[in-house]
Residue, then its C-alpha position, 0 to 999 in steps of 0.5 A: m822671158d815673158f812673151s805675154k808682154p807686148d814690149v817684148y814679143w813684138p820686137y822679136i816678131t818684127f825681127a823674125v819677120f824682117l829677117i826672113t823677108a830680107v833673106v827671101v828678097v835680098g838673098r839672090e842679090f847676095l848670092t849673085a854678087r862676087g867677092i867683096d861686092k857681097a858686102y853691100p847687100l849684106g850691109r843693107v840687110a844688117i841695117a834694115v833689120p835692126i831699124a825695123v826692130f827699133g821702130t817697133e820698140h817705139f810703139a811697144s815701149a812708147l812711154d819709156i822711149m818718150k822719156m828720152v825725147p828732150r823736154y823742150m820738144p812739144g808732143r813728145l809722145f807724137w815724136t816717139y811714134f813718128v820716129g817709129v814710123c820713119l824707122f819702119a819705113a826706112a827698113v822696108s825701103f832698104i830691103f825692097r830697094i824703094w827710094i833708098p837715096l831719099a829714105a837713107s838721107l832722111l835716116g842719116i839726118m835723123f840720127a844726126c839730130f839724135v846726136a845733136m839733141m840728146d847724145l852730145p848734150g848728155s856727154i857734155v854734161s857728164p864728160h867722164s861717162r864712157f857710156n855717154w861718149t860710146l852712145a854718141a859715137r854709135e848714133l854718129v856712125f849710124s848717121a854716117g852709115a845711112l848717108l853712105l847708103a844714100v850715096t852708094s845705092g845708085s849705079r850712076k857716077r856720084t856728084r862732087g857733093e856726094n863724094v864729099v858726103a861719102m868721104v866725111a862719112l867714111s872718115i867718121v866710120a873709120c874714126v869711130s872704129i878706132f875709138y871703139g877699138i881703144e875702148q875695147i882694149l881698155q874694157t876687155e870685160c865688155v862685149p866686143a865691137v860696140p863696147l857699151q855697158k854689157v859684160t861678156p858672160l864668163w860662160i862664153p869661151l875665152a870671154h875677154f879674149w874676143t873683146l881684146l882681139t876685136g879691139i886690136i882688129m878695129i884699131i888696125g882696120g880703122a887706120a887702114m881705112f885711111v889708106p887708099s890701096v886697102s880702104r875698101q878691103s879693110a871696111a869690108a873685113l871689119g864688117f864681116w868680122v862684126v857680123l860674125l861676132v853677132l851671129t856667134l857670140y851675140l846670138a849665144i847671149m840672146i838665146a841664153k837670155p832671150n830678153l829685150e836687152g839681148l835683142n837690142y845688143f844683137t841688133d845694135t851690133l848688127m847695124f854697126g857691122g852693116v855700116l862697115l859693110v856699106a862703107a866698103r862700097g863708099y870707096q867706089r865710083r869717086 
């Protein structure tokens, strides 16, 4: 890896700084939480660190990312930088617990705009592209996760409107989990959890087995999220499993080839795990 390139070293520096900061700031909250309640602080960190990295990439690779902004949008470079600032601000908010409901709500709306303006049109134009639908589902579940974080961050009883938002978001998370599970069973050569285009290296022990196993787990776990008696436990279990995959399989891939792609796959999947962990809290205080 060429650390002389800012589009490479700045995202890695951001990852290290925010991860260390999160451990220091949120570590006590995680250690004092009991049982399944540990899912919430861990999920918050698992969302915050990736979006900080994504935010940095909007500055370090601005010209490349600008190409993804729809051509009908004026000031495409401005919006690239603006989204980077928003992502970075949301990451700080989630770690230090500053205005989380506002930051998470705006983040959820922003990801929903990504789906409506970029991912869904791309999927409609190329309906047979598995990658496009997987990407659209990823952005949609990120939006749902941010909205769940917004409505679960307080200690007060939720309003009726917040309960509606939570239930819709939880249904999206469950459905995407099932969808990803089916994809992994059909595409066992791809990396597990978020089945994009990357193929699991064959030097990983039982490389294809982990994708197949994760696919089965996600189908069962996603379906169980619709069962009230085990919904919270199912979301937390899926989240912990995905984070475990990130800290083992994805970390090994990133260390073996520490390029920007490896970091992006690591953080993408970590954020998906964070969404599942936050979802576990979404079933409380209805």
